[in-house]
VOMILO-323277 format. One record per residue (C-alpha): residue number from 0; residue in one letter; x, y, z. Coordinates in Angstrom, 1 decimal, padded with zeros to 4 digits, m for minus. Example, Ala and Ser with C-alpha at 12.3 -4.5 7.8 and 13.67 -1.06 7.14 Angstrom:
REM VOMILO-323277
   i aa      u      v      w
   0  a  012.3 m004.5  007.8
   1  s  013.7 m001.1  007.1
REM end
This chain:
REM VOMILO-323277
   i aa      u      v      w
   0  m m117.1 m002.7 m039.4
   1  v m118.8 m000.4 m037.2
   2  n m119.5 m000.1 m033.5
   3  i m122.8  000.0 m031.9
   4  i m122.2  003.8 m031.4
   5  e m122.0  004.5 m035.3
   6  f m125.2  001.7 m035.8
   7  f m127.0  003.8 m033.7
   8  e m126.2  007.3 m035.3
   9  n m126.5  005.8 m039.2
  10  s m130.1  005.2 m038.5
  11  v m130.4  008.3 m036.3
  12  n m129.2  010.4 m039.9
  13  t m131.2  007.9 m041.9
  14  y m134.8  008.0 m040.4
  15  k m134.0  011.5 m038.3
  16  e m137.9  012.1 m037.9
  17  n m138.9  008.1 m037.7
  18  s m140.8  006.8 m034.7
  19  f m138.1  004.6 m033.0
  20  l m139.4  004.2 m029.0
  21  w m142.8  003.8 m028.0
  22  e m143.9  004.2 m024.2
  23  k m147.4  004.4 m022.6
  24  s m146.3  006.1 m019.1
  25  a m150.0  007.6 m018.6
  26  d m153.2  006.8 m020.3
  27  k m151.6  006.9 m024.0
  28  y m148.7  005.5 m025.9
  29  e m146.3  008.0 m026.9
  30  s m143.2  008.1 m028.9
  31  l m139.7  009.0 m029.4
  32  t m138.3  010.1 m032.8
  33  y m135.0  008.7 m033.4
  34  a m133.6  012.3 m033.3
  35  e m135.2  012.8 m029.9
  36  t m134.0  009.3 m029.0
  37  h m130.3  010.4 m029.6
  38  k m130.5  013.7 m028.1
  39  k m131.6  012.2 m024.6
  40  v m128.9  009.3 m025.6
  41  e m126.0  012.2 m025.3
  42  e m127.3  013.8 m022.6
  43  l m127.3  010.8 m020.4
  44  a m123.9  010.0 m021.6
  45  w m122.6  013.4 m020.9
  46  g m124.3  012.5 m017.3
  47  f m122.0  009.7 m016.9
  48  l m118.9  011.2 m017.7
  49  a m119.9  013.6 m015.0
  50  m m120.2  010.3 m012.7
  51  g m116.8  009.4 m013.7
  52  l m116.7  006.1 m015.6
  53  q m113.8  005.6 m017.7
  54  k m113.8  003.5 m020.4
  55  g m113.7 m000.5 m019.4
  56  d m115.9  000.1 m016.0
  57  r m118.8 m002.3 m015.6
  58  v m122.6 m000.6 m014.8
  59  a m125.4 m003.4 m014.5
  60  l m128.9 m002.4 m015.6
  61  l m132.2 m003.7 m013.7
  62  s m135.4 m002.8 m015.4
  63  e m138.4 m003.5 m017.2
  64  g m138.7 m003.1 m020.6
  65  r m138.8  001.1 m021.0
  66  n m137.2  003.7 m023.1
  67  y m134.4  004.7 m020.8
  68  w m133.7  000.9 m020.8
  69  l m132.1  001.2 m024.6
  70  i m131.1  004.8 m024.1
  71  s m129.0  003.9 m020.8
  72  e m127.6  000.9 m022.6
  73  l m126.6  003.3 m025.5
  74  a m125.4  006.2 m023.3
  75  l m123.3  004.1 m021.7
  76  l m122.1  002.5 m024.8
  77  y m121.3  006.4 m026.1
  78  t m118.7  006.1 m022.5
  79  g m116.9  003.3 m023.6
  80  t m118.4  001.6 m020.5
  81  i m119.8 m002.1 m020.4
  82  n m123.4 m002.6 m019.5
  83  v m124.0 m006.0 m017.6
  84  p m127.7 m006.5 m018.5
  85  l m129.6 m007.9 m015.3
  86  s m133.1 m010.3 m015.4
  87  t m135.7 m008.7 m013.8
  88  k m136.5 m012.3 m012.8
  89  l m133.8 m012.4 m010.5
  90  e m135.0 m012.4 m007.0
  91  a m132.5 m010.7 m004.0
  92  d m130.3 m013.4 m003.4
  93  y m126.9 m015.2 m004.5
  94  d m127.7 m015.2 m008.0
  95  l m128.1 m011.3 m008.3
  96  t m125.4 m010.5 m005.8
  97  f m123.3 m013.1 m007.9
  98  r m123.5 m011.2 m010.6
  99  l m123.1 m007.6 m009.3
 100  n m119.8 m009.0 m007.7
 101  h m118.5 m011.1 m010.6
 102  s m118.6 m008.2 m012.9
 103  e m117.3 m005.8 m010.9
 104  s m120.1 m003.7 m011.4
 105  k m119.3  000.3 m010.6
 106  y m122.7  001.4 m010.7
 107  i m126.3 m000.1 m011.0
 108  i m128.8  001.6 m013.3
 109  v m133.0  000.1 m011.6
 110  s m136.2  001.1 m012.1
 111  r m138.0  001.7 m009.1
 112  y m139.8 m001.7 m009.1
 113  q m136.3 m003.9 m008.8
 114  l m135.2 m000.9 m006.1
 115  p m136.7 m003.2 m003.4
 116  k m133.8 m005.8 m004.3
 117  i m131.3 m003.9 m004.4
 118  r m131.4 m002.4 m001.2
 119  t m131.9 m005.7  000.3
 120  v m128.3 m006.5 m001.1
 121  r m126.7 m003.7 m001.0
 122  k m124.7 m004.6  002.0
 123  n m123.4 m007.9  000.0
 124  l m122.4 m005.5 m002.8
 125  e m118.8 m005.5 m002.8
 126  t m118.1 m003.3 m005.8
 127  i m121.2 m000.9 m006.1
 128  e m120.8  002.8 m005.5
 129  k m123.6  004.2 m006.6
 130  v m127.9  002.9 m007.3
 131  i m129.0  005.4 m010.4
 132  v m132.8  005.3 m009.8
 133  i m134.7  005.7 m013.3
 134  d m137.5  006.6 m011.8
 135  d m138.0  010.4 m009.6
 136  i m138.8  008.9 m006.1
 137  d m139.6  010.8 m003.4
 138  e m137.4  009.3 m000.9
 139  l m133.6  008.3 m001.8
 140  q m131.4  006.2  000.9
 141  d m127.6  006.6  001.1
 142  g m125.8  006.0 m002.0
 143  e m128.0  006.6 m004.6
 144  i m129.0  009.4 m006.9
 145  t m132.1  009.6 m009.6
 146  l m131.5  009.5 m013.1
 147  s m132.3  012.6 m013.6
 148  s m130.0  014.1 m011.2
 149  v m127.4  012.6 m013.2
 150  i m127.9  014.4 m016.6
 151  n m127.9  017.8 m014.8
 152  k m124.7  016.8 m013.6
 153  g m124.5  016.0 m017.1
 154  e m125.1  019.6 m018.5
 155  e m122.4  021.0 m016.2
 156  l m119.8  019.3 m017.6
 157  k m121.0  019.6 m021.4
 158  k m119.9  023.5 m020.4
 159  e m116.6  022.9 m018.8
 160  n m115.2  020.5 m021.4
 161  p m117.7  020.5 m024.9
 162  e m115.2  018.3 m026.4
 163  l m114.7  015.3 m024.0
 164  l m118.0  013.1 m024.9
 165  n m116.7  013.2 m028.7
 166  n m113.5  012.3 m027.3
 167  r m114.2  009.5 m025.2
 168  k m116.9  007.7 m028.7
 169  s m114.0  008.2 m030.4
 170  e m111.9  006.1 m028.3
 171  v m114.5  003.1 m028.5
 172  t m113.9  000.3 m031.1
 173  p m115.4 m002.7 m032.6
 174  s m113.9 m005.0 m031.0
 175  d m114.3 m003.5 m027.6
 176  v m116.6 m005.4 m025.4
 177  a m120.5 m003.6 m025.2
 178  n m122.3 m005.9 m022.6
 179  i m121.4 m008.7 m020.4
 180  v m124.5 m011.0 m020.6
 181  y m124.9 m013.7 m017.6
 182  t m126.0 m017.2 m018.3
 183  s m129.0 m018.7 m016.7
 184  g m127.3 m020.5 m014.3
 185  t m127.5 m024.4 m015.7
 186  t m124.0 m025.2 m013.8
 187  a m122.9 m024.5 m010.5
 188  d m122.0 m020.5 m011.5
 189  p m123.3 m018.3 m014.2
 190  k m120.6 m017.6 m016.8
 191  g m120.1 m013.8 m017.8
 192  i m120.4 m013.6 m021.9
 193  m m118.3 m010.5 m023.2
 194  l m120.6 m009.4 m026.4
 195  t m118.4 m007.0 m028.0
 196  h m119.7 m003.8 m030.5
 197  r m119.4 m005.8 m033.9
 198  n m120.8 m009.1 m032.6
 199  y m124.0 m007.3 m032.0
 200  t m123.6 m005.0 m035.1
 201  a m122.7 m008.3 m037.4
 202  n m125.7 m010.5 m036.1
 203  v m127.9 m007.9 m036.5
 204  e m126.7 m007.5 m040.9
 205  q m126.6 m011.8 m040.3
 206  a m129.8 m011.6 m038.9
 207  f m131.3 m009.9 m042.6
 208  s m129.8 m012.7 m044.7
 209  y m133.6 m013.9 m045.5
 210  i m135.8 m011.3 m044.3
 211  d m136.4 m007.6 m044.4
 212  i m137.9 m005.2 m042.3
 213  p m139.8 m002.3 m043.6
 214  e m139.2  001.2 m041.7
 215  h m143.0  001.2 m041.2
 216  f m143.4 m001.9 m039.0
 217  i m143.5 m001.8 m035.2
 218  t m142.9 m004.1 m032.5
 219  l m144.4 m004.4 m028.9
 220  v m142.0 m006.2 m026.6
 221  v m143.0 m008.5 m024.6
 222  l m139.7 m010.7 m023.7
 223  p m137.5 m009.0 m021.3
 224  w m135.1 m006.7 m023.0
 225  d m132.3 m008.4 m021.2
 226  h m132.9 m011.3 m023.1
 227  a m130.8 m012.1 m025.9
 228  f m133.0 m012.4 m028.6
 229  a m135.0 m009.2 m027.4
 230  h m132.4 m007.3 m027.4
 231  t m130.6 m008.3 m031.0
 232  a m133.8 m009.2 m032.8
 233  s m136.3 m006.5 m031.1
 234  l m133.9 m003.3 m030.5
 235  y m131.1 m003.4 m032.4
 236  a m133.1 m005.2 m035.3
 237  f m135.4 m002.6 m035.3
 238  m m132.9  000.2 m035.0
 239  y m131.1 m000.9 m038.1
 240  k m134.0 m000.6 m040.0
 241  g m135.5  002.5 m038.9
 242  a m138.2  000.3 m037.4
 243  s m140.0  001.0 m034.3
 244  v m140.2 m000.7 m030.3
 245  a m142.8 m000.2 m028.3
 246  s m142.3 m001.6 m024.3
 247  v m145.0 m003.3 m022.4
 248  k m146.3 m001.1 m019.9
 249  a m144.1 m002.2 m016.9
 250  g m146.3 m003.6 m013.8
 251  a m145.4 m003.9 m010.1
 252  t m145.3 m007.4 m010.5
 253  p m144.4 m009.3 m013.2
 254  n m147.9 m010.7 m013.9
 255  e m149.4 m007.0 m013.8
 256  t m146.9 m006.4 m016.7
 257  l m148.0 m009.7 m018.2
 258  k m151.8 m008.5 m018.2
 259  n m151.0 m005.0 m019.6
 260  f m149.8 m006.6 m022.7
 261  t m153.3 m007.8 m024.3
 262  q m154.6 m004.4 m024.0
 263  n m150.9 m002.9 m025.0
 264  m m150.9 m005.0 m028.6
 265  l m154.9 m003.3 m029.5
 266  e m153.3 m000.3 m028.2
 267  i m149.7 m000.5 m030.0
 268  k m151.1 m003.2 m033.1
 269  p m147.5 m004.3 m033.7
 270  h m146.5 m006.1 m037.2
 271  v m144.2 m008.3 m035.6
 272  l m143.7 m010.4 m032.1
 273  m m140.9 m012.0 m031.0
 274  s m141.9 m015.7 m028.9
 275  v m140.5 m017.6 m026.8
 276  p m142.3 m021.5 m026.6
 277  a m143.5 m020.9 m022.8
 278  l m144.7 m017.4 m024.4
 279  a m145.8 m019.4 m027.2
 280  k m148.1 m022.2 m025.3
 281  n m149.9 m019.4 m023.4
 282  f m150.6 m018.1 m026.6
 283  r m152.2 m021.1 m027.5
 284  k m154.0 m022.0 m024.6
 285  n m155.7 m018.4 m024.1
 286  i m156.8 m018.4 m027.8
 287  e m158.4 m022.1 m027.0
 288  k m160.1 m020.7 m024.1
 289  g m162.0 m017.9 m025.8
 290  i m163.2 m019.8 m028.3
 291  k m164.4 m022.7 m026.1
 292  s m166.1 m019.9 m024.7
 293  r m168.4 m019.2 m027.3
 294  g m169.9 m022.5 m027.2
 295  e m169.5 m025.9 m028.6
 296  t m170.7 m025.1 m032.4
 297  t m167.5 m022.6 m033.1
 298  y m165.2 m024.6 m031.3
 299  k m165.5 m027.5 m033.6
 300  l m165.7 m025.1 m036.9
 301  f m162.5 m023.5 m035.4
 302  k m161.0 m027.4 m034.8
 303  s m162.1 m028.9 m038.6
 304  g m160.5 m025.4 m039.7
 305  l m157.5 m026.2 m037.7
 306  s m157.4 m029.5 m039.6
 307  l m158.0 m028.5 m043.0
 308  a m155.2 m025.4 m042.5
 309  y m152.7 m027.8 m041.5
 310  w m153.0 m030.0 m044.3
 311  y m153.3 m027.0 m046.7
 312  n m150.3 m025.3 m045.6
 313  g m148.0 m028.8 m045.3
 314  n m144.8 m028.3 m044.4
 315  g m144.8 m024.1 m045.3
 316  e m142.5 m025.0 m048.4
 317  n m145.3 m026.9 m050.0
 318  k m148.5 m024.5 m048.9
 319  g m151.1 m024.6 m051.3
 320  k m149.5 m026.4 m053.8
 321  g m150.5 m029.6 m055.9
 322  l m154.2 m030.7 m055.3
 323  k m154.0 m028.3 m052.1
 324  a m154.7 m025.4 m054.6
 325  l m158.3 m027.0 m054.7
 326  a m159.2 m026.4 m051.0
 327  k m158.2 m022.5 m050.9
 328  p m161.4 m021.5 m051.5
 329  l m162.5 m023.0 m048.0
 330  y m159.8 m022.0 m046.0
 331  s m160.3 m018.4 m047.1
 332  f m163.7 m019.7 m045.3
 333  y m162.2 m020.6 m041.9
 334  k m160.0 m017.4 m041.7
 335  s m162.4 m014.9 m042.6
 336  l m165.4 m016.4 m040.3
 337  i m162.4 m017.3 m037.1
 338  f m158.8 m017.0 m037.9
 339  d m159.2 m013.5 m038.5
 340  k m161.1 m012.7 m035.3
 341  v m158.4 m014.3 m033.3
 342  k m155.6 m012.4 m034.7
 343  d m158.0 m008.9 m034.0
 344  k m157.0 m010.2 m030.5
 345  f m153.4 m009.8 m031.4
 346  g m153.8 m005.8 m033.3
 347  g m155.3 m007.1 m036.9
 348  r m151.6 m005.9 m038.2
 349  l m149.3 m008.6 m036.7
 350  e m148.1 m010.2 m039.7
 351  y m145.8 m013.2 m037.9
 352  f m143.9 m014.1 m034.6
 353  i m140.5 m014.8 m034.8
 354  g m139.4 m017.7 m032.5
 355  g m136.6 m018.2 m030.5
 356  g m135.1 m019.4 m026.9
 357  a m135.8 m022.7 m027.4
 358  l m137.3 m025.7 m029.2
 359  l m140.4 m024.8 m030.4
 360  d m142.5 m027.6 m030.9
 361  i m143.6 m028.5 m034.3
 362  e m147.2 m028.9 m033.8
 363  l m147.1 m025.0 m031.9
 364  q m145.6 m023.5 m035.3
 365  r m148.5 m025.3 m037.4
 366  f m151.5 m024.1 m034.9
 367  f m150.0 m020.5 m035.7
 368  y m149.3 m020.9 m039.6
 369  a m152.6 m022.3 m039.5
 370  l m154.3 m019.1 m037.6
 371  g m152.4 m017.2 m040.7
 372  m m149.5 m015.5 m037.6
 373  p m147.1 m018.0 m038.5
 374  m m144.8 m018.4 m035.9
 375  y m140.9 m018.8 m037.6
 376  q m138.8 m020.7 m035.6
 377  g m134.7 m020.3 m035.7
 378  y m132.0 m020.8 m033.1
 379  g m129.7 m019.4 m031.4
 380  l m127.6 m018.6 m028.3
 381  s m125.8 m015.9 m026.2
 382  e m122.7 m016.8 m026.9
 383  a m123.8 m016.1 m030.6
 384  s m125.1 m012.7 m030.1
 385  p m127.3 m014.6 m030.0
 386  i m129.1 m015.3 m034.2
 387  i m127.8 m018.9 m035.9
 388  s m130.8 m019.4 m038.0
 389  a m134.1 m019.0 m038.9
 390  n m137.3 m019.6 m040.9
 391  t m138.8 m016.3 m042.9
 392  p m142.1 m015.7 m044.9
 393  e m139.8 m016.6 m047.9
 394  h m137.8 m019.5 m046.9
 395  h m139.3 m021.7 m044.0
 396  k m139.7 m025.1 m043.4
 397  m m141.7 m026.4 m040.2
 398  g m140.2 m028.1 m037.8
 399  t m136.8 m026.5 m038.3
 400  s m135.1 m024.1 m036.6
 401  g m134.4 m022.5 m040.2
 402  k m131.9 m021.7 m042.6
 403  t m128.1 m020.6 m041.2
 404  l m127.7 m016.9 m041.9
 405  h m125.0 m015.7 m044.3
 406  g m121.8 m014.6 m042.8
 407  i m122.0 m017.7 m040.4
 408  e m120.2 m021.4 m040.8
 409  v m122.0 m024.2 m039.1
 410  k m120.7 m027.8 m039.4
 411  i m121.9 m030.7 m037.2
 412  c m119.3 m032.6 m035.1
 413  d m119.2 m035.7 m033.5
 414  e m117.3 m036.1 m029.7
 415  e m114.1 m035.8 m031.1
 416  g m114.9 m032.7 m032.8
 417  n m114.7 m034.4 m036.6
 418  a m117.2 m032.8 m039.2
 419  l m120.1 m035.2 m040.1
 420  p m122.0 m035.4 m043.3
 421  v m125.1 m033.6 m044.0
 422  g m128.1 m035.2 m042.2
 423  e m126.1 m036.6 m039.3
 424  n m126.5 m035.6 m035.9
 425  g m123.9 m034.1 m033.9
 426  e m122.7 m031.4 m031.7
 427  i m124.1 m028.0 m033.4
 428  v m120.4 m025.9 m034.0
 429  i m120.3 m022.3 m035.4
 430  k m117.7 m019.2 m036.8
 431  g m118.7 m016.1 m037.3
 432  e m118.3 m012.7 m036.3
 433  n m121.1 m013.0 m034.4
 434  v m119.1 m015.1 m031.8
 435  m m118.4 m013.7 m028.2
 436  k m115.0 m012.6 m027.0
 437  g m115.6 m015.1 m024.3
 438  y m116.4 m015.3 m020.5
 439  w m115.7 m012.5 m018.0
 440  k m112.8 m014.1 m015.6
 441  n m113.1 m017.7 m017.2
 442  d m110.6 m018.5 m019.4
 443  e m110.8 m022.0 m018.7
 444  a m114.4 m022.0 m019.9
 445  t m113.4 m019.6 m022.8
 446  k m111.1 m022.6 m024.1
 447  d m113.6 m025.4 m023.5
 448  t m116.1 m023.5 m025.4
 449  i m114.3 m021.7 m028.3
 450  k m111.5 m023.9 m030.0
 451  e m109.6 m021.9 m032.8
 452  g m112.7 m019.5 m033.5
 453  w m115.2 m022.2 m033.7
 454  l m118.1 m022.0 m031.1
 455  y m118.9 m025.6 m029.7
 456  t m122.7 m024.7 m028.9
 457  g m123.3 m028.2 m026.5
 458  d m126.7 m028.5 m028.8
 459  l m127.3 m031.3 m030.6
 460  g m128.6 m031.2 m034.4
 461  y m128.0 m031.9 m037.9
 462  l m128.4 m029.6 m041.5
 463  d m130.1 m031.2 m044.3
 464  k m129.5 m030.6 m047.8
 465  d m130.7 m027.1 m048.2
 466  t m128.8 m026.1 m045.4
 467  y m132.2 m026.0 m043.0
 468  l m131.1 m026.3 m039.3
 469  y m132.6 m029.3 m037.2
 470  v m131.9 m029.0 m033.2
 471  l m132.5 m032.2 m031.5
 472  g m131.7 m030.6 m027.9
 473  r m128.6 m030.4 m025.7
 474  f m125.5 m033.0 m027.0
 475  k m124.2 m032.8 m023.5
 476  s m127.6 m033.9 m021.3
 477  l m127.7 m036.9 m023.1
 478  l m129.7 m040.0 m022.1
 479  i m127.3 m043.0 m022.3
 480  g m128.2 m046.3 m022.6
 481  a m125.8 m049.2 m020.1
 482  d m124.7 m050.3 m023.9
 483  g m123.4 m046.3 m024.3
 484  e m126.4 m045.3 m026.3
 485  k m127.4 m042.0 m026.3
 486  y m130.3 m039.8 m027.1
 487  s m131.3 m036.3 m026.7
 488  p m134.4 m036.1 m024.3
 489  e m136.1 m032.9 m024.4
 490  g m137.7 m033.8 m028.0
 491  i m139.5 m036.8 m025.8
 492  e m139.9 m034.4 m022.8
 493  e m141.6 m031.7 m024.5
 494  t m143.9 m034.1 m026.9
 495  i m145.3 m035.5 m024.4
 496  t m146.4 m032.7 m022.4
 497  d m147.5 m030.7 m025.1
 498  n m149.8 m034.0 m025.9
 499  s m151.1 m034.9 m022.7
 500  e m153.8 m033.4 m020.1
 501  f m152.8 m034.3 m017.0
 502  i m149.1 m034.1 m017.2
 503  d m147.7 m030.5 m016.9
 504  q m144.0 m030.8 m016.9
 505  l m141.6 m034.1 m017.1
 506  v m137.9 m035.1 m016.9
 507  l m136.2 m038.4 m018.0
 508  h m133.1 m040.0 m016.9
 509  n m130.8 m042.7 m017.9
 510  n m127.1 m042.6 m016.8
 511  q m126.1 m045.9 m018.3
 512  n m128.8 m047.4 m016.4
 513  p m130.8 m050.6 m017.6
 514  y m133.7 m048.5 m018.7
 515  t m135.0 m044.9 m018.8
 516  v m137.4 m043.5 m016.4
 517  g m139.4 m040.3 m015.5
 518  l m140.0 m037.7 m013.6
 519  i m143.6 m036.4 m013.3
 520  v m145.3 m032.9 m012.4
 521  p m149.0 m033.1 m012.9
 522  n m151.2 m030.8 m014.3
 523  k m152.9 m029.7 m011.1
 524  d m155.7 m027.8 m012.4
 525  r m156.7 m030.3 m014.8
 526  i m156.7 m033.0 m012.4
 527  l m158.6 m030.9 m010.0
 528  g m161.4 m030.1 m013.0
 529  w m161.7 m033.6 m013.4
 530  l m162.3 m035.0 m009.9
 531  k m164.7 m032.3 m009.1
 532  e m166.4 m032.9 m012.6
 533  n m166.4 m036.7 m011.3
 534  g m167.6 m036.4 m007.9
 535  k m164.4 m037.1 m006.6
 536  d m162.2 m035.6 m004.2
 537  t m158.5 m035.2 m003.1
 538  d m158.4 m037.5  000.3
 539  s m160.3 m040.9 m001.5
 540  e m157.3 m043.3 m002.0
 541  e m159.3 m044.6 m004.8
 542  a m159.6 m041.0 m006.6
 543  m m156.1 m040.7 m006.4
 544  k m155.1 m044.5 m008.0
 545  d m158.1 m043.3 m010.9
 546  v m155.8 m040.0 m011.4
 547  l m152.4 m042.2 m011.7
 548  q m154.3 m044.2 m014.5
 549  l m155.1 m041.6 m016.7
 550  i m151.3 m040.2 m016.4
 551  l m150.4 m043.6 m017.0
 552  n m153.0 m044.1 m020.1
 553  e m151.1 m040.5 m021.6
 554  i m147.6 m042.4 m021.2
 555  n m149.0 m045.4 m023.1
 556  e m149.9 m043.9 m026.2
 557  f m146.3 m043.2 m026.8
 558  k m145.6 m047.3 m026.6
 559  t m148.6 m048.9 m027.4
 560  g m151.4 m045.7 m028.8
 561  q m151.5 m043.8 m031.5
 562  n m147.9 m042.5 m031.0
 563  k m146.1 m045.5 m030.2
 564  d m144.3 m044.9 m033.3
 565  m m143.1 m041.8 m032.6
 566  f m140.5 m042.4 m030.0
 567  p m137.4 m045.5 m029.5
 568  q m139.3 m047.3 m026.9
 569  r m136.1 m047.9 m024.8
 570  w m135.9 m044.1 m025.1
 571  l m139.7 m043.7 m022.9
 572  p m139.6 m044.1 m019.2
 573  s m140.5 m047.6 m018.1
 574  t m141.2 m046.3 m014.8
 575  s m142.1 m042.9 m013.5
 576  v m142.6 m041.3 m009.8
 577  i m144.9 m038.6 m009.5
 578  l m143.1 m035.3 m008.0
 579  t m144.5 m033.7 m004.4
 580  e m143.3 m029.9 m006.4
 581  p m143.0 m028.5 m009.9
 582  f m140.1 m026.8 m011.0
 583  t m139.8 m023.4 m011.2
 584  e m137.3 m020.3 m010.8
 585  q m137.9 m020.0 m007.1
 586  n m136.6 m023.6 m006.3
 587  k m134.0 m023.0 m008.8
 588  l m135.3 m025.9 m010.9
 589  l m136.1 m023.4 m014.0
 590  n m133.5 m020.8 m015.0
 591  s m134.9 m017.5 m016.0
 592  t m135.8 m018.3 m019.4
 593  m m137.7 m021.4 m018.0
 594  k m135.9 m024.0 m019.3
 595  i m135.3 m026.9 m016.9
 596  v m132.0 m027.0 m015.3
 597  r m131.5 m031.0 m015.1
 598  n m128.6 m031.4 m013.5
 599  k m130.3 m029.8 m010.5
 600  v m133.5 m031.5 m010.7
 601  e m131.3 m035.1 m010.7
 602  a m129.7 m033.4 m007.6
 603  y m132.9 m032.6 m006.0
 604  f m135.2 m035.8 m006.8
 605  k m132.1 m038.3 m006.5
 606  d m134.1 m040.5 m004.1
 607  e m137.2 m040.3 m006.3
 608  i m134.6 m041.2 m008.9
 609  a m133.2 m044.3 m006.6
 610  f m136.8 m045.2 m005.9
 611  l m137.6 m045.7 m009.8
 612  y m135.1 m048.4 m010.0
 613  t m137.0 m050.7 m007.0
 614  p m139.0 m053.2 m007.9
 615  e m141.8 m051.1 m006.1
 616  s m141.8 m048.8 m009.0
 617  k m142.8 m050.8 m011.5
 618  n m146.3 m050.6 m010.8
 619  f m146.8 m047.0 m011.6
 620  v m150.0 m046.9 m009.3
 621  n m148.1 m047.6 m005.9
 622  q m148.5 m046.5 m002.5
 623  r m145.7 m043.6 m002.8
 624  n m147.3 m041.9 m006.1
 625  i m150.6 m042.3 m004.5
 626  n m148.9 m040.2 m001.6
 627  n m147.3 m037.8 m003.5
 628  l m150.1 m036.8 m005.6
 629  k m151.8 m036.1 m002.7
 630  t m149.6 m033.6 m001.5
 631  f m149.0 m032.5 m004.8
 632  l m152.7 m031.4 m004.8
 633  k m153.0 m029.9 m001.5
 634  g m149.6 m027.8 m002.0
REM end
């Protein structure tokens, strides 16, 4: 067993001259080798010691992905300090102050773009003694210091006590807490997940059960660096293999950073990208938009190529087998004519995506596989450091979350905690060295989640005979019929929105009610485009009725149309309401990982849910929906 310090230093010794971190600070990317990174980590660690950090202290980190994100974390770990990584999506409000106060963070390390948030809430921070600003800015306020000043303090301390850092490093054990990672807040208050040094190093070792990363590979990390999946699968996994990690050039806003991503891909030419469903959907939308812009003929050719590739690839395991082998020349034709040109937009070297974070629709998996850039879906959660299963180039089956990793025991349990046989649905329960130490200052939640070493994930799924894991949704967020029968809604919701032109977001509700109902957020851009094309406007009641009928037709595709056998009818919405606002991070109905917070949605729209169990709601084209649609389109 090793701690993260030894883990990093083993890579430094093995891959000393390899490029490790790539950052674009001005006009071009420049790299730091493993040896150069190690030198900067030790310099900053000395600075933290000079600042008086003691083993077990907590320090928060709020910054966009960049070299000094990881250098800061490693330097903190060298001193035995616990890093509290925070999402840059947090606003200057309760969610941010709660995490800082609850963790009792002594300092916070912050980038210049995130500094205004901390200044806004500074008076509400109970334990923060110093704000350490990564960038050298001109005007510091009381209690603020630059990172370069911290490093200078360290140089003085090193002269006075040259053995202090080695002594502190020797005190750090694999079982010590490395991070307190906060959940996204799907409950009243987020929980602080305590992940140890060994949780991380074990999970990286487990992650390579069925895959390898050559040391010449480079990844461009578009996901926030505090994201559990990006943290382990990008930063630490690539470090372990002597490979390279590049950051997206930070912008003043998240949108500006995302715009930089497209250009940065062409510059870095990544071999691997980490993705989550929201990002994957955005990639697909932009790809299809680009193809359409090249004309109807090209788009038809693209669609016919996709159809062939879907058939040729099968579920991944049986790609090109049997009679499909005869179609290889035709698939190669589409690949060279269209698909490879799409791949060039990602830098031209992209071998595959690794997907995580949430359920990934099988249609998205088929789409990227067809383009020759497979998206190998995995499964995990922060409490497991986070990776539990993964599809890989050698072992993949589309529609699954991959094979469970070596060193992790997985069982499927019923509500009483009894193990179920292969193929039966139940709660996914795991055991391994990657399982968290517990929740910070929350023994009750820890006892509810970890029982006799087993982590109860709260997710619903099943294993097949080949140990591929199928994740179906939340075990405890089920639709429950009046007769007590249960069903997970996520798969239905995602499939309907992915296959609908005019529905952007959907939440199904049934809590022991006579029938299931739907809360619908329309697709504003698509509807306004349709109205314009058809010479209608948002002030027309008749136009609103026409749009409502279009939405109803899309839902009915899953009841009486070509998709009617996809889901049990009783779990499809019998009545639905149009909402006047979308689910967003701002109204707290999406968490920071872009997942819908179901209990908050149900509380926020309780009046709409009550309406759906009245006679008036039976006709979808009702006055309430007409008025709500008008309000939504003008909002």
